[in-house]
C-alpha positions as CSV (number, residue, x, y, z in Angstrom):
1,M,79.2,109.5,93.4
2,N,79.4,113.1,91.1
3,R,79.5,112.4,87.2
4,R,83.0,112.6,87.3
5,S,84.1,110.6,89.6
6,F,81.8,108.2,88.1
7,I,83.0,108.9,84.4
8,K,86.6,107.7,85.5
9,A,85.4,104.6,87.9
10,S,83.6,103.6,83.9
11,S,85.8,104.0,82.6
12,A,87.9,101.0,83.2
13,S,85.3,98.4,81.8
14,I,86.1,100.4,78.4
15,A,88.4,98.8,76.4
16,A,92.0,100.9,75.5
17,T,89.9,104.5,77.3
18,S,92.0,107.4,77.6
19,F,92.3,110.8,78.4
20,L,93.9,112.4,75.1
21,S,92.2,112.3,71.8
22,L,94.8,111.6,69.4
23,G,95.3,114.3,67.7
24,Q,96.7,115.8,71.6
25,A,98.8,112.5,71.5
26,L,100.6,113.8,68.6
27,A,101.0,117.0,69.4
28,N,103.4,115.7,72.2
29,T,105.4,113.5,70.1
30,K,107.6,116.5,69.7
31,I,108.5,117.1,73.2
32,N,108.0,113.5,74.1
33,N,111.5,112.1,71.9
34,N,113.6,109.5,72.3
35,E,115.9,112.0,74.1
36,D,115.4,111.2,78.1
37,Y,113.4,108.2,77.6
38,K,113.0,105.6,80.3
39,A,110.7,102.9,81.4
40,I,109.9,100.7,84.1
41,V,108.0,97.4,83.6
42,C,106.6,95.8,86.5
43,V,106.6,91.6,86.3
44,F,103.5,90.7,88.7
45,L,103.3,87.2,90.4
46,Y,100.1,86.4,92.1
47,G,99.9,83.8,94.3
48,G,102.9,84.1,96.4
49,M,106.4,83.3,95.2
50,D,108.3,81.5,97.5
51,N,111.1,83.5,98.4
52,H,112.9,80.5,99.9
53,D,113.3,78.7,96.5
54,T,114.3,82.1,95.1
55,L,117.7,82.6,97.0
56,I,119.2,79.4,98.4
57,P,121.5,79.8,101.4
58,F,124.7,78.1,99.4
59,D,127.1,77.9,102.1
60,E,126.6,74.7,104.1
61,P,125.9,75.5,106.9
62,S,123.2,77.9,106.0
63,Y,122.4,74.9,103.3
64,S,122.1,72.7,106.1
65,K,119.4,74.1,108.1
66,W,117.4,75.1,104.7
67,A,117.4,71.6,103.6
68,G,116.7,70.3,106.6
69,I,113.9,71.9,107.4
70,R,111.9,72.1,104.2
71,S,113.4,68.2,104.1
72,E,110.2,66.8,103.5
73,L,109.1,69.3,100.0
74,L,112.8,68.9,98.7
75,Q,112.4,65.1,98.1
76,H,109.1,65.6,95.4
77,Y,111.7,67.7,93.4
78,T,112.5,66.6,89.8
79,I,115.9,68.6,89.5
80,K,116.7,68.3,93.0
81,R,117.7,71.0,95.1
82,N,120.9,69.7,96.0
83,R,124.1,72.1,96.3
84,E,125.7,71.2,93.3
85,N,122.7,72.1,91.2
86,L,122.5,74.6,92.2
87,L,123.1,78.2,90.9
88,A,126.0,80.0,93.1
89,L,125.6,84.2,92.8
90,N,128.4,85.4,94.0
91,T,127.8,87.1,97.4
92,P,128.5,91.1,98.6
93,A,130.7,90.4,101.6
94,R,128.6,92.5,104.3
95,F,127.1,88.2,104.2
96,A,130.7,87.0,104.7
97,P,130.7,84.3,105.2
98,R,127.5,82.9,104.3
99,K,126.7,82.7,100.7
100,F,123.8,82.0,98.9
101,A,122.8,80.5,94.9
102,L,119.6,80.4,92.5
103,P,117.4,77.2,91.6
104,P,118.1,75.6,88.4
105,E,115.6,76.8,86.5
106,F,117.0,80.5,86.8
107,K,120.0,80.0,84.5
108,Q,119.5,82.6,82.6
109,V,119.1,85.0,85.4
110,A,122.3,83.8,87.6
111,S,124.3,84.7,84.1
112,L,122.5,88.1,84.4
113,Y,123.4,89.1,87.7
114,Q,127.4,87.2,87.7
115,Q,127.1,89.8,83.7
116,G,126.1,92.7,86.3
117,K,122.2,93.7,84.9
118,L,120.2,92.0,87.7
119,S,120.4,92.2,91.1
120,I,118.3,91.1,94.3
121,I,115.5,92.8,96.6
122,G,116.9,90.8,99.7
123,N,113.3,90.6,102.4
124,V,111.1,93.6,101.2
125,G,107.3,94.0,101.7
126,P,104.9,96.7,103.2
127,L,105.2,98.0,106.4
128,L,104.3,100.9,107.8
129,E,107.2,101.1,109.9
130,P,110.4,98.8,111.0
131,T,109.0,96.3,113.5
132,N,110.0,93.0,114.8
133,A,108.7,89.7,116.4
134,N,109.0,90.9,119.7
135,A,107.1,94.5,118.6
136,I,104.5,92.3,117.3
137,E,104.1,89.8,120.3
138,S,104.0,92.6,122.8
139,D,101.2,93.8,120.2
140,L,102.8,97.0,120.1
141,A,103.7,96.9,116.3
142,K,102.4,99.4,113.4
143,L,101.0,96.7,111.2
144,P,99.7,96.7,107.3
145,L,95.7,95.8,107.3
146,R,94.7,91.9,106.2
147,L,98.1,90.3,105.8
148,F,98.5,87.2,104.0
149,S,95.3,88.0,102.1
150,H,95.6,87.8,98.9
151,N,94.0,90.2,97.6
152,D,95.4,92.6,100.3
153,Q,98.1,92.7,100.0
154,Q,97.9,91.9,96.4
155,S,96.2,95.9,96.7
156,T,98.6,96.9,99.5
157,W,101.6,95.8,97.3
158,M,99.9,97.8,94.1
159,S,99.0,101.1,96.2
160,G,99.9,101.3,100.0
161,S,95.8,100.2,100.8
162,T,93.9,96.8,101.0
163,E,90.9,96.1,98.4
164,G,89.4,98.7,96.9
165,A,91.5,101.4,96.6
166,Q,91.4,103.7,93.7
167,F,95.4,104.6,92.7
168,G,98.0,102.8,92.2
169,W,102.0,104.2,93.0
170,A,103.0,104.3,89.6
171,G,100.1,106.3,88.4
172,K,101.0,108.3,91.0
173,L,104.3,108.4,90.2
174,N,103.2,109.2,86.9
175,D,101.1,111.7,87.5
176,A,103.8,113.3,89.4
177,L,106.0,113.6,86.2
178,I,103.3,115.4,84.8
179,N,102.4,118.0,86.7
180,Q,106.8,118.5,86.4
181,T,106.5,118.8,83.3
182,G,102.7,120.6,83.0
183,L,101.9,118.2,79.8
184,A,98.8,117.4,79.6
185,P,97.8,113.5,80.5
186,T,99.2,111.1,77.4
187,T,97.3,107.8,76.4
188,F,100.2,105.7,76.1
189,S,102.2,106.4,79.4
190,A,100.6,103.4,81.2
191,I,100.4,100.3,79.8
192,T,98.6,97.2,80.8
193,T,98.5,93.0,80.0
194,T,96.9,92.7,82.7
195,G,93.2,92.0,83.7
196,S,93.7,94.6,86.1
197,G,95.9,98.2,86.5
198,L,95.6,99.2,89.8
199,L,99.2,99.6,90.1
200,I,99.4,102.1,87.5
201,T,96.0,104.2,87.4
202,G,96.2,107.6,89.1
203,D,94.4,111.0,89.5
204,K,95.6,111.8,85.5
205,T,96.7,108.4,84.3
206,Q,94.7,106.1,82.9
207,P,96.1,102.5,82.3
208,Y,95.6,101.7,78.2
209,H,95.1,98.1,77.8
210,V,96.9,95.7,74.8
211,S,96.8,92.5,74.4
212,N,98.2,89.5,72.2
213,G,100.7,93.0,70.4
214,Q,97.4,95.3,69.4
215,A,95.7,97.3,70.9
216,A,92.6,95.5,73.2
217,N,89.9,96.5,70.8
218,I,86.3,96.7,71.4
219,N,86.0,92.8,69.3
220,I,81.9,92.3,69.4
221,Y,82.2,95.9,66.5
222,E,83.9,93.3,64.3
223,E,80.5,90.5,64.4
224,F,78.4,93.2,62.4
225,D,78.8,93.6,58.4
226,N,78.8,97.3,59.1
227,S,81.0,97.5,61.5
228,T,82.7,101.1,59.9
229,L,79.3,102.8,60.3
230,L,78.4,101.5,63.2
231,K,81.5,102.7,64.8
232,Q,80.9,105.8,63.3
233,H,77.4,106.6,64.7
234,F,79.5,105.9,68.2
235,S,81.7,108.1,67.2
236,A,79.5,111.5,66.5
237,M,77.3,110.3,69.8
238,P,78.9,113.1,71.3
239,N,77.4,115.9,69.4
240,Q,73.5,113.8,69.0
241,S,72.7,114.5,72.2
242,D,71.5,116.9,75.4
243,N,72.7,114.0,78.2
244,L,75.8,115.0,79.7
245,L,76.5,111.1,80.9
246,E,76.1,110.0,77.6
247,Q,78.1,112.6,76.0
248,D,80.3,111.4,78.6
249,I,80.8,108.3,77.2
250,A,80.7,108.9,73.9
251,I,83.4,111.3,74.3
252,K,85.3,107.6,75.9
253,M,84.4,105.5,73.4
254,K,85.3,107.7,70.6
255,Q,88.9,108.5,72.2
256,S,89.0,104.5,72.6
257,F,88.6,104.1,68.6
258,E,91.6,106.6,68.4
259,S,93.5,105.5,70.4
260,N,93.6,101.7,68.9
261,E,93.5,102.6,65.6
262,Q,96.9,105.3,66.7
263,F,98.2,102.3,68.8
264,N,98.1,99.9,66.2
265,D,98.9,101.7,63.2
266,A,102.5,102.8,65.0
267,L,102.6,98.8,65.6
268,A,101.7,98.1,62.0
269,S,104.3,100.8,60.1
270,S,107.5,100.1,62.0
271,S,110.0,97.6,61.3
272,I,110.6,96.2,64.7
273,N,113.0,93.1,64.9
274,L,113.2,91.5,68.0
275,P,115.2,88.6,68.7
276,P,112.8,85.2,69.2
277,F,110.5,85.5,73.0
278,P,109.8,81.6,74.6
279,A,106.4,81.1,73.7
280,T,105.2,81.2,77.4
281,A,101.8,83.8,78.3
282,I,104.8,86.1,80.4
283,A,107.5,85.7,77.5
284,K,104.8,86.9,74.7
285,Q,103.3,89.7,77.2
286,L,107.0,92.0,77.6
287,E,107.1,91.0,74.3
288,T,104.4,93.2,73.8
289,V,105.9,95.2,76.0
290,S,109.3,95.7,74.3
291,K,107.0,96.5,70.1
292,T,105.3,98.7,72.4
293,I,109.2,100.6,73.2
294,A,109.6,100.7,70.2
295,I,107.0,102.5,68.5
296,R,107.6,104.9,72.2
297,E,108.7,107.8,69.3
298,Q,105.5,107.5,67.1
299,L,103.1,107.3,70.3
300,G,104.8,110.6,71.7
301,E,106.1,109.0,74.7
302,K,109.3,110.2,76.8
303,R,108.4,108.1,80.5
304,Q,106.2,104.9,80.9
305,V,104.7,102.3,83.5
306,F,103.9,99.2,82.2
307,V,102.6,96.1,84.5
308,V,103.1,92.7,82.8
309,A,101.5,88.9,85.5
310,M,102.3,85.7,85.5
311,G,99.3,83.8,88.1
312,G,99.9,80.7,89.7
313,F,102.6,81.1,93.1
314,D,100.0,80.2,95.6
315,T,101.5,77.0,96.1
316,H,100.0,75.3,99.1
317,S,100.4,71.5,97.4
318,G,102.3,70.4,94.0
319,Q,104.7,73.1,94.6
320,A,108.0,70.6,93.7
321,K,105.8,70.3,90.4
322,T,104.5,73.9,90.0
323,L,107.1,76.6,90.8
324,P,110.1,75.2,89.0
325,Q,107.8,75.7,85.9
326,L,107.2,79.0,86.8
327,Q,110.5,79.7,87.6
328,S,112.1,78.3,84.0
329,A,109.1,80.3,82.2
330,M,109.9,83.9,84.1
331,D,113.9,82.9,83.4
332,G,113.5,83.0,79.5
333,A,111.0,85.8,79.7
334,M,113.2,87.6,81.5
335,S,116.1,87.1,79.2
336,A,114.2,88.0,76.3
337,F,113.4,90.8,77.5
338,D,116.3,92.1,78.3
339,S,117.8,90.7,74.8
340,A,115.4,92.8,73.5
341,M,116.1,96.4,75.1
342,Q,119.7,95.3,74.0
343,S,119.0,94.9,70.1
344,L,116.5,98.7,70.6
345,G,119.5,100.5,72.1
346,L,117.3,101.0,75.5
347,S,119.1,99.1,77.6
348,D,120.1,101.7,80.2
349,N,116.5,103.2,79.6
350,V,114.3,100.3,81.0
351,T,113.7,98.8,84.2
352,L,111.8,95.5,84.8
353,F,111.4,94.8,88.4
354,T,109.4,91.6,90.1
355,A,106.6,92.5,92.9
356,S,104.0,89.6,94.6
357,D,101.2,89.0,96.9
358,F,103.9,88.2,99.7
359,G,106.4,85.5,100.3
360,R,105.8,82.5,101.7
361,T,106.7,80.2,104.9
362,L,109.7,78.2,104.9
363,T,107.8,75.3,107.1
364,V,106.5,73.2,105.0
365,N,102.7,71.8,104.6
366,G,103.9,68.5,103.2
367,D,104.1,69.1,99.9
368,G,103.9,73.2,100.0
369,T,104.4,76.0,101.2
370,D,101.8,78.7,102.8
371,H,101.1,82.8,103.3
372,G,104.3,85.1,104.2
373,W,105.2,88.4,104.2
374,G,108.7,89.5,103.3
375,A,110.2,88.2,100.2
376,H,113.5,88.6,97.3
377,H,112.3,90.3,94.2
378,F,114.9,91.1,91.3
379,I,115.7,94.4,89.4
380,M,116.8,93.9,85.9
381,G,118.4,96.6,83.3
382,G,122.0,98.5,82.4
383,A,120.8,101.8,84.9
384,V,121.1,98.7,88.4
385,N,123.8,97.8,90.1
386,G,123.9,94.6,89.3
387,G,125.4,92.1,90.5
388,T,124.1,92.5,94.0
389,I,121.4,92.2,96.9
390,F,120.0,94.8,98.5
391,G,118.7,94.5,102.0
392,D,118.8,91.8,104.6
393,V,118.7,88.4,104.5
394,P,117.8,87.1,107.2
395,E,119.4,83.6,108.5
396,P,116.9,79.9,107.7
397,T,116.0,79.5,111.1
398,L,112.5,79.2,112.6
399,N,112.0,81.7,115.6
400,H,114.3,84.7,115.5
401,A,113.8,88.6,115.5
402,L,112.8,88.2,111.7
403,D,110.1,85.1,112.0
404,A,106.1,85.9,111.9
405,G,105.3,82.6,112.3
406,H,106.6,79.3,110.8
407,G,109.7,81.0,108.8
408,R,107.5,84.3,107.3
409,L,109.9,86.7,107.1
410,I,109.4,90.7,108.4
411,P,110.4,92.9,106.2
412,T,114.0,95.2,106.8
413,L,113.3,97.0,103.5
414,S,109.7,98.5,102.7
415,V,108.3,98.1,99.7
416,D,107.9,102.3,99.3
417,Q,111.5,102.1,100.0
418,Y,111.6,100.0,96.8
419,A,109.1,102.6,94.6
420,A,110.4,105.8,95.9
421,S,114.0,104.1,94.4
422,L,111.9,103.4,90.9
423,G,110.3,106.8,91.3
424,A,113.8,109.0,91.4
425,W,115.0,107.1,89.0
426,L,112.7,108.2,86.7
427,G,112.9,111.5,87.4
428,V,109.9,112.1,90.0
429,E,111.0,115.5,93.1
430,Q,112.2,113.9,95.9
431,S,109.7,116.9,98.2
432,T,107.0,114.6,96.2
433,L,107.8,111.0,96.6
434,S,107.4,111.8,100.6
435,N,103.9,112.9,99.3
436,I,103.7,109.5,97.5
437,F,104.9,107.7,100.0
438,P,104.1,108.9,103.3
439,N,105.9,105.9,105.5
440,L,108.9,106.7,103.5
441,N,110.4,109.1,106.5
442,K,110.5,105.9,108.9
443,F,113.0,104.1,107.1
444,G,116.4,103.9,106.3
445,A,118.3,105.7,103.3
446,L,116.6,104.6,99.8
447,P,118.6,101.3,98.5
448,N,121.2,102.3,95.7
449,L,119.2,100.4,93.2
450,F,120.7,102.2,90.1
451,K,124.3,103.7,89.0
């Protein structure tokens, strides 16, 4: 490993690492004004959210098939998944006579859908090429590696490669925007509230970590009475050592101090009045994102990519108790975020979308479900073609052409198409999208996610 690679890899372990000094960030502020601001916000659902209990068949024939296969699981729900408890959606005419609904815990999400502020992405997942059950059974299909593995499919969703990948597609999109504008990489263009920043890591883009509404400071310094002097000591180190490695690490630390100070000062000096957020962990992360977006001008950012996360979706058992609680938390957080963007006048400028390891099986294992493949996801924002379902939603039956076994859906929309659509909305050029997503030309047109 060369010196540059070592420093790049090491930077992830230094809190709030950045490539820009405070002065550089401030120098770009005039260029990165609010005239053309856009941001995407990924809500990653760790564990594999159950697609079959996200978008539920609502017409009587389809519902009966679905409920029949899931009867053993459905009896355990406190709020029953009876048709009268489901939240019916305006279903696109192409699905006729089929209809769809959301579970009762998604009351506000259903309202956003009906208002045209949110849509559903049907049966999306990692693909190298279009395929079906016959091709897989005949061993003719070219498949993503290590399907159904949590770590590998999380990485594949974020980067196109299994665990150990270096760069994520959102980071590459941000790199592309940097290259298109000719501006220097900025500190606050890629922000995470989670422990992982793979999705938003690029060659020129490094994740900036925020936590509990502020920069993720190196808190150990606060344990010392002379913390200010200690920070000054490390900040001066680049000029005190002849060792190149020590100089680089010291520069990173100095930049981190400056970036954290800039971020927290921008928050402290801004009057941010947002609608209330629920007290859930995912809502608090989205509140932090909202506050960060509110200070975008002070931070000098014109394009931003964010990732927040919630876990608990690996519902092999106890799904009837766990999943409704997770769905309720998502519902409140997403609705509050929509209200926050409206209050900032940025509903058209910010797009939130969900992602997860994979979907789950249609069949049940008693009181839970097992790892799947394709899944249904949400996309929300004023720029979104709202109130519709993109892609395909296979019938709730077994052993059809898109069943990889036990009701694991074979995706009909690739993550590449999903991600490239977001990239195109951000302003990344088509030729660059084809380089970032080399399998893109094997699929059809991008879904028309945006107005």
